[in-house]
N, CA and C of each residue as an Amber inpcrd file, in Angstrom:
protein
   279
  65.7900000 -16.9770000-115.7500000  67.0170000 -16.4050000-115.2280000
  67.3780000 -15.1020000-115.9530000  67.2250000 -15.0990000-117.2740000
  67.5640000 -13.9060000-118.0370000  66.6390000 -12.7440000-117.6950000
  65.3750000 -13.0630000-117.4310000  64.4290000 -12.0150000-117.0680000
  64.8290000 -11.3800000-115.7390000  65.3060000 -12.1830000-114.8100000
  65.7400000 -11.6650000-113.5190000  66.9260000 -10.7220000-113.6750000
  67.8440000 -11.0750000-114.5440000  69.0010000 -10.2260000-114.7850000
  68.5720000  -8.8840000-115.3810000  67.6500000  -8.9210000-116.3230000
  67.1600000  -7.6910000-116.9420000  66.4530000  -6.8280000-115.9040000
  65.6100000  -7.4340000-115.0850000  64.9030000  -6.6860000-114.0400000
  65.9030000  -6.1060000-113.0440000  66.8950000  -6.9010000-112.6420000
  67.9190000  -6.4140000-111.7140000  68.6360000  -5.1920000-112.2920000
  69.0600000  -5.2870000-113.5380000  69.7950000  -4.1830000-114.1540000
  68.9260000  -2.9370000-114.3080000  67.6620000  -3.1210000-114.5960000
  66.7650000  -1.9740000-114.6850000  66.6260000  -1.2940000-113.3230000
  66.4310000  -2.0880000-112.2850000  66.2560000  -1.5350000-110.9390000
  67.5320000  -0.8590000-110.4510000  68.6720000  -1.5150000-110.6100000
  69.9280000  -0.9440000-110.1040000  70.2870000   0.3320000-110.8650000
  70.0080000   0.3870000-112.1630000  70.3210000   1.5920000-112.9280000
  69.3810000   2.7420000-112.5960000  68.1040000   2.4770000-112.4460000
  67.1680000   3.5250000-112.0380000  67.4860000   4.0240000-110.6370000
  67.8170000   3.0970000-109.7470000  68.1720000   3.4740000-108.3800000
  69.4430000   4.3160000-108.3590000  70.4360000   3.8960000-109.0980000
  71.7040000   4.6230000-109.1450000  71.5020000   6.0230000-109.7010000
  70.7540000   6.1260000-110.7830000  70.4500000   7.4260000-111.3660000
  69.7700000   8.3230000-110.3270000  68.8160000   7.7770000-109.5980000
  68.1010000   8.5380000-108.5780000  69.0250000   8.9900000-107.4570000
  69.9090000   8.1060000-107.0210000  70.8370000   8.4440000-105.9380000
  71.7710000   9.5700000-106.3770000  72.2260000   9.5400000-107.6180000
  73.0740000  10.6240000-108.1210000  72.3020000  11.9440000-108.1150000
  71.0360000  11.8970000-108.4970000  70.2240000  13.1100000-108.4820000
  70.0020000  13.6410000-107.0760000  69.7060000  12.7500000-106.1420000
  69.5090000  13.1530000-104.7490000  70.7970000  13.7270000-104.1790000
  71.9190000  13.0960000-104.4730000  73.1920000  13.5880000-103.9570000
  73.5040000  14.9790000-104.5110000  73.1750000  15.2200000-105.7710000
  73.4020000  16.5430000-106.3570000  72.5330000  17.5960000-105.6590000
  71.2740000  17.2530000-105.4030000  70.3930000  18.1800000-104.6910000
  70.9310000  18.4910000-103.2980000  71.3870000  17.4590000-102.6170000
  71.9350000  17.6580000-101.2800000  73.2130000  18.4910000-101.3150000
  74.0000000  18.3270000-102.3580000  75.2240000  19.1190000-102.4850000
  74.8770000  20.6000000-102.6310000  73.8580000  20.8920000-103.3960000
  73.4480000  22.2880000-103.5850000  72.9460000  22.9080000-102.2860000
  72.2750000  22.0870000-101.4630000  71.7110000  22.5840000-100.1990000
  72.6890000  22.4770000 -99.0380000  73.8760000  21.9630000 -99.3330000
  74.9050000  21.7610000 -98.3120000  74.4090000  20.8660000 -97.1740000
  73.7150000  19.7970000 -97.5500000  73.2060000  18.8130000 -96.5960000
  74.0980000  17.5840000 -96.6040000  73.7150000  16.5980000 -95.7540000
  74.4400000  15.3300000 -95.6850000  74.4680000  14.7060000 -97.0750000
  75.6170000  14.1550000 -97.4540000  75.8400000  13.6380000 -98.8020000
  75.9690000  12.1260000 -98.7960000  75.7170000  11.5490000 -99.9420000
  75.9590000  10.1260000-100.1620000  77.4660000   9.9650000-100.3420000
  78.0830000   9.0480000 -99.6140000  79.5380000   8.8690000 -99.7700000
  79.9160000   8.4870000-101.2060000  81.0620000   8.9910000-101.6470000
  81.5330000   8.6830000-103.0030000  81.7010000   7.1820000-103.1910000
  82.1370000   6.5140000-102.1510000  82.3090000   5.0570000-102.2340000
  80.9900000   4.3750000-102.5870000  79.8970000   4.8310000-101.9810000
  78.5780000   4.2580000-102.2690000  78.1860000   4.5130000-103.7140000
  78.4280000   5.7210000-104.1900000  78.1070000   6.0420000-105.5840000
  78.8730000   5.1410000-106.5520000  80.1420000   4.9220000-106.2730000
  80.9500000   4.0590000-107.1420000  80.5380000   2.5930000-107.0370000
  80.2170000   2.1410000-105.8290000  79.7930000   0.7460000-105.6620000
  78.4780000   0.4770000-106.3840000  77.5780000   1.4400000-106.3870000
  76.3310000   1.2790000-107.1410000  76.6310000   1.1230000-108.6340000
  77.5630000   1.9150000-109.1340000  77.9370000   1.8040000-110.5480000
  78.5490000   0.4380000-110.8390000  79.4390000  -0.0060000-109.9800000
  80.1110000  -1.2870000-110.2080000  79.1850000  -2.4860000-110.0180000
  78.1140000  -2.2970000-109.2510000  77.1550000  -3.3830000-109.0080000
  76.1740000  -3.5570000-110.1590000  76.3660000  -2.8170000-111.2210000
  75.5020000  -2.9480000-112.3860000  74.7990000  -1.6680000-112.7600000
  74.9620000  -0.6290000-111.9590000  74.2960000   0.6310000-112.2280000
  75.1550000   1.6260000-112.9780000  76.0880000   1.1530000-113.7520000
  77.0050000   2.0320000-114.4660000  76.3220000   2.9620000-115.4430000
  75.3380000   2.4520000-116.1660000  74.6380000   3.3010000-117.1250000
  73.8470000   4.3900000-116.3930000  73.1840000   4.0240000-115.2940000
  72.4600000   5.0060000-114.4910000  73.4020000   6.0360000-113.8970000
  74.5810000   5.5890000-113.4630000  75.5810000   6.5060000-112.9210000
  76.0800000   7.4500000-114.0110000  76.3490000   6.9160000-115.1730000
  76.8310000   7.7440000-116.2810000  75.7870000   8.7890000-116.6630000
  74.5390000   8.3630000-116.7730000  73.4680000   9.3000000-117.1110000
  73.2870000  10.3300000-115.9960000  73.4010000   9.9050000-114.7440000
  73.3120000  10.8350000-113.6250000  74.4310000  11.8590000-113.6420000
  75.6220000  11.4030000-113.9950000  76.7490000  12.3290000-114.0970000
  76.5030000  13.3680000-115.1810000  75.9750000  12.9400000-116.3030000
  75.7670000  13.8520000-117.4280000  74.5580000  14.7650000-117.2130000
  73.4350000  14.2050000-116.8300000  72.2130000  14.9900000-116.7080000
  72.2800000  15.9560000-115.5230000  72.7600000  15.4730000-114.3680000
  72.8290000  16.3250000-113.1810000  74.1510000  17.0890000-113.0890000
  75.0670000  16.8150000-114.0020000  76.4210000  17.3800000-113.9770000
  77.0350000  17.1830000-112.5870000  77.0770000  15.9240000-112.2070000
  77.5080000  15.5680000-110.8600000  78.7040000  14.6210000-110.9250000
  79.7680000  14.9640000-110.2310000  80.9870000  14.1600000-110.1380000
  81.7360000  14.0750000-111.4620000  81.4890000  14.9960000-112.3610000
  82.1140000  14.9220000-113.6790000  83.5820000  15.3470000-113.6640000
  84.0150000  16.0520000-112.6240000  85.4130000  16.4930000-112.5580000
  86.2810000  15.5660000-111.7110000  85.6800000  14.5570000-111.1090000
  86.4300000  13.6130000-110.2790000  87.0000000  12.5090000-111.1670000
  88.3100000  12.3860000-111.1740000  88.9850000  11.4350000-112.0540000
  88.5210000   9.9980000-111.8180000  88.3150000   9.6270000-110.5610000
  87.9110000   8.2410000-110.2980000  86.5340000   7.9470000-110.9000000
  85.6490000   8.9240000-110.9440000  84.3460000   8.7330000-111.5660000
  84.4790000   8.7210000-113.0860000  85.3440000   9.5650000-113.6220000
  85.5590000   9.6150000-115.0730000  86.0940000   8.2850000-115.5990000
  86.8200000   7.5670000-114.7590000  87.4080000   6.2950000-115.1890000
  86.5160000   5.1120000-114.8180000  86.0980000   5.0320000-113.5610000
  85.4080000   3.8370000-113.0750000  83.9800000   3.6820000-113.5900000
  83.2650000   4.7760000-113.7730000  81.8850000   4.6520000-114.2630000
  81.8620000   4.1270000-115.7030000  82.6050000   4.7060000-116.6510000
  82.6170000   4.1210000-117.9960000  83.1860000   2.6910000-118.0180000
  84.1550000   2.4300000-117.1580000  84.6980000   1.0780000-117.0620000
  83.6260000   0.0950000-116.6030000  82.7950000   0.5180000-115.6800000
  81.6880000  -0.3080000-115.2100000  80.6970000  -0.5820000-116.3450000
  80.3710000   0.4520000-117.1070000  79.4610000   0.2760000-118.2490000
  80.0650000  -0.7210000-119.2320000  81.3440000  -0.5810000-119.5250000
  82.0240000  -1.4970000-120.4460000  82.0020000  -2.9360000-119.9150000
  82.3370000  -3.1060000-118.6360000  82.3650000  -4.4380000-118.0280000
  81.0020000  -5.1180000-118.1260000  79.9480000  -4.4040000-117.7430000
  78.6120000  -4.9970000-117.7610000  78.1400000  -5.2480000-119.1950000
  78.5490000  -4.4180000-120.1290000  78.1930000  -4.6370000-121.5300000
  78.8510000  -5.9110000-122.0470000  80.1270000  -6.0830000-121.7490000
  80.8380000  -7.3000000-122.1530000  80.2110000  -8.5240000-121.4960000
  79.9100000  -8.4220000-120.2150000  79.2940000  -9.5320000-119.4880000
  77.9460000  -9.9060000-120.0950000  77.1460000  -8.9300000-120.4170000
  75.8350000  -9.2070000-121.0170000  75.9620000  -9.7940000-122.4120000
  76.9140000  -9.2890000-123.1890000  77.1360000  -9.8590000-124.5290000
  77.5890000 -11.3040000-124.4290000  78.4970000 -11.5810000-123.5160000
  78.9360000 -12.9630000-123.3120000  77.7650000 -13.8310000-122.8950000
  77.0040000 -13.3380000-121.9510000  75.8580000 -14.0830000-121.4410000
  74.8540000 -14.3590000-122.5540000  74.6080000 -13.3470000-123.3890000
  73.6240000 -13.5050000-124.4650000  74.1280000 -14.4080000-125.5940000
  75.4290000 -14.3600000-125.8670000  75.9580000 -15.1000000-127.0120000
  76.4430000 -16.5090000-126.6790000  76.9530000 -16.6840000-125.4880000
  77.6170000 -17.9380000-125.1600000  76.7770000 -18.9050000-124.3400000
  75.7900000 -18.4220000-123.6700000  74.9630000 -19.3080000-122.8610000
  73.6630000 -19.5990000-123.5900000  73.2180000 -20.8440000-123.5590000
  71.9980000 -21.2020000-124.2900000  70.7640000 -20.5420000-123.6460000
  69.8110000 -20.2150000-124.5110000  68.5450000 -19.6580000-124.0250000
  67.7150000 -20.7400000-123.3990000  67.0210000 -20.4200000-122.3410000
  66.1390000 -21.4040000-121.7160000  64.6980000 -20.9220000-121.8800000
  63.8960000 -21.7930000-122.4340000  62.4820000 -21.4480000-122.6600000
  61.6180000 -22.2590000-121.7570000
């Protein structure tokens, strides 16, 4: 079960990071964009670290207050959840 969670978080964070990069490229070309709601939902679904890195590396959505608040909040939430999961639930071998 723990391995699945780690794999899920790796995939969702890499995917989120990629989507932020694609959206930034599309913004520069004035093409169809990924909705902000989708970007935030990806962060809240576990991709907060990927979203944060995408914001910093691509300099994307860094001036939007909702992203400045919700993305770090997502990272904090998932960090607390993982710490609880790692500390409070027994390991299964």
